[in-house]
PASEBA-958139 format. One record per residue (C-alpha): residue in one letter; x, y, z. Coordinates in steps of 0.1 Angstrom, whole numbers, padded with zeros to 4 digits, always signed. Example, Ala and Ser with C-alpha at 12.3 -4.5 7.8 and 13.67 -1.06 7.14 Angstrom:
<torfis>
a+0123-0045+0078
s+0137-0011+0071
</torfis>
This chain:
<torfis>
x-0179+0055+0074
x-0166+0020+0066
x-0154+0008+0032
x-0151-0027+0018
x-0119-0036+0000
x-0114-0065-0023
x-0080-0083-0022
x-0073-0108-0049
x-0053-0138-0036
x-0049-0174-0047
x-0063-0203-0028
x-0030-0211-0010
x-0026-0175+0001
x-0062-0174+0013
x-0058-0205+0034
x-0024-0194+0049
x-0039-0160+0058
x-0070-0177+0074
x-0048-0201+0094
x-0026-0174+0107
x-0055-0151+0116
x-0071-0180+0135
x-0039-0187+0154
x-0039-0150+0165
x-0076-0151+0174
x-0086-0127+0146
x-0108-0127+0116
x-0090-0125+0083
x-0103-0089+0079
x-0090-0079+0114
x-0057-0096+0107
x-0052-0077+0074
x-0063-0044+0090
x-0037-0049+0118
x-0010-0056+0092
x-0020-0026+0072
x-0019-0003+0103
x+0015-0018+0113
x+0029-0011+0078
x+0017+0025+0079
x+0032+0031+0114
x+0065+0016+0104
x+0068+0038+0074
x+0057+0070+0091
x+0085+0095+0091
x+0101+0097+0126
x+0085+0124+0148
x+0063+0139+0121
x+0026+0143+0122
x+0016+0146+0085
x-0019+0157+0095
x-0005+0191+0105
x+0008+0218+0082
x+0041+0219+0101
x+0046+0182+0099
x+0038+0181+0062
x+0061+0210+0055
x+0090+0193+0074
x+0083+0161+0055
x+0084+0178+0021
x+0116+0196+0031
x+0132+0163+0038
x+0120+0148+0006
x+0136+0177-0013
x+0169+0165+0001
x+0165+0131-0016
x+0187+0122-0046
x+0171+0112-0079
x+0147+0128-0103
x+0110+0128-0110
x+0102+0113-0144
x+0090+0136-0171
x+0053+0135-0179
x+0060+0116-0211
x+0076+0088-0191
x+0046+0086-0169
x+0023+0084-0200
x+0045+0056-0215
x+0042+0036-0183
x+0004+0041-0183
x+0002+0030-0219
x+0023-0001-0212
x+0001-0010-0183
x-0031-0006-0204
x-0016-0029-0231
x-0007-0056-0205
x-0041-0056-0189
x-0049-0075-0158
x-0040-0111-0153
x-0069-0135-0158
x-0074-0156-0126
x-0075-0194-0131
x-0109-0210-0132
</torfis>
């Protein structure tokens, strides 16, 4: 099943994306999809297939070794509330 995504960009971004896609012989959609796939591949943990239970277990084990802490739920709620108060930027006419 295919899905349609909407990406909000300004006019200059749109035009630069269009020109680059044309230089590469692609539609803007194909160009953006290729960039998205490339980003996913580049950020895939080395040698792990996250579609398998073993790969996912190994990945989560590695994540447990990371330093830092998960914010408390109250901190998440505050971030959500701040986001709601800010709202979305209004695009220029």
